[in-house]
C-alpha positions as CSV (number, residue, x, y, z in Angstrom):
1,M,14.5,-49.1,-8.4
2,V,17.1,-46.2,-8.8
3,K,20.7,-47.4,-9.7
4,L,23.2,-45.0,-9.8
5,T,25.4,-45.2,-12.3
6,D,27.9,-42.2,-11.7
7,N,29.0,-41.2,-8.2
8,P,27.3,-38.0,-7.0
9,L,29.7,-37.0,-4.6
10,P,31.9,-34.5,-6.9
11,K,28.9,-32.8,-8.6
12,L,27.0,-32.6,-4.9
13,E,30.8,-31.4,-3.3
14,L,31.0,-28.7,-5.9
15,E,27.8,-27.2,-5.5
16,L,28.7,-26.5,-1.6
17,R,32.0,-25.2,-2.2
18,R,30.2,-22.7,-4.7
19,G,28.1,-21.5,-2.2
20,A,30.4,-21.0,-0.1
21,L,33.0,-19.0,-2.7
22,V,31.8,-15.5,-2.2
23,L,32.1,-15.7,1.4
24,A,35.7,-17.1,1.0
25,V,36.8,-14.2,-1.4
26,L,35.4,-11.6,0.4
27,S,36.7,-13.0,4.1
28,Q,40.2,-12.6,2.0
29,L,39.5,-9.0,0.7
30,R,39.4,-7.1,4.2
31,E,42.9,-6.6,3.0
32,R,44.1,-5.0,-0.5
33,Q,44.9,-8.0,-2.8
34,Y,45.6,-8.7,-6.3
35,G,43.8,-11.6,-8.5
36,Y,46.9,-14.0,-8.0
37,S,47.6,-13.5,-4.5
38,L,44.1,-13.6,-3.5
39,R,44.4,-17.4,-5.3
40,Q,47.5,-18.4,-3.5
41,A,45.6,-17.0,-0.1
42,L,42.5,-19.2,-0.9
43,A,44.6,-22.2,-1.6
44,V,47.0,-22.0,1.2
45,R,43.4,-21.8,3.1
46,G,42.7,-25.2,1.4
47,M,40.0,-23.2,-1.1
48,P,41.4,-23.3,-4.3
49,I,40.2,-21.6,-6.9
50,E,40.3,-21.4,-10.8
51,E,41.4,-18.2,-13.0
52,G,38.0,-18.8,-14.9
53,T,36.0,-18.5,-11.5
54,L,37.9,-15.8,-9.6
55,Y,38.2,-12.8,-12.2
56,P,34.4,-13.2,-13.2
57,L,33.0,-13.3,-9.9
58,L,35.6,-10.2,-8.8
59,R,34.4,-8.0,-11.7
60,R,30.8,-9.2,-10.2
61,L,31.4,-8.0,-7.0
62,E,32.5,-4.6,-8.1
63,A,29.7,-4.4,-10.5
64,Q,27.3,-4.8,-7.4
65,G,29.3,-1.9,-5.4
66,L,30.7,-4.3,-2.7
67,L,34.4,-4.1,-4.4
68,A,37.2,-1.5,-4.6
69,S,39.5,-1.7,-7.0
70,E,42.7,0.3,-8.3
71,W,45.8,-0.4,-10.5
72,R,49.0,-0.1,-9.3
73,I,52.6,-0.7,-10.4
74,E,55.0,-1.8,-8.1
75,D,57.8,-4.8,-8.7
76,G,56.7,-5.9,-11.7
77,P,53.8,-5.9,-13.8
78,P,50.3,-3.1,-13.8
79,R,48.2,-4.9,-11.6
80,R,44.4,-4.5,-10.4
81,Y,44.2,-4.5,-6.8
82,Y,40.6,-5.5,-5.0
83,R,39.4,-4.6,-1.5
84,L,36.2,-4.7,0.3
85,N,34.5,-1.4,0.3
86,D,32.0,-0.2,3.1
87,A,29.0,-2.4,1.6
88,G,31.5,-5.2,1.0
89,E,32.4,-4.9,5.2
90,H,28.3,-4.9,5.8
91,L,28.0,-7.9,3.9
92,L,30.8,-9.8,5.0
93,A,29.5,-9.0,8.3
94,E,26.1,-10.4,7.1
95,L,27.0,-13.5,5.5
96,T,29.4,-14.5,8.4
97,A,26.7,-14.4,10.5
98,S,24.3,-16.0,8.2
99,W,27.0,-19.2,8.2
100,N,27.8,-19.2,11.4
101,A,23.8,-19.8,12.2
102,L,23.3,-22.4,9.1
103,A,26.8,-24.0,10.5
104,G,25.2,-24.6,14.0
105,T,21.7,-25.8,12.4
106,M,23.6,-28.2,9.9
107,A,25.7,-29.5,13.0
108,G,22.6,-30.1,15.0
109,L,20.9,-32.3,12.2
110,L,24.2,-34.1,11.8
111,E,24.5,-34.9,14.8
112,G,20.9,-36.6,14.9
113,G,19.4,-33.6,17.5
114,T,16.9,-31.5,17.2
115,T,16.7,-28.0,17.4
């Protein structure tokens, strides 16, 4: 008999969230944003993200050729702004279609139906 000593829910929720994080970030970069504004936009929409997670993700997406970035000095300190480039727009569309298909499949499974 297996005995659960720790609640597995937080760890499993974190895994689900990690899987959706790239899509969430890409969805908010259709318009130019800097890190803090991106964090705020995600948090307001129910997807808070830590700086230590966001900035490495932005660098990785840029290194993969999905984002364009530029330094700007406006009112305040210099900020690095990110936005989707053409490859990022294309990937966002593909991931959105994949997400929607998966969500439909999962809805059917969770409702107990067959596909």
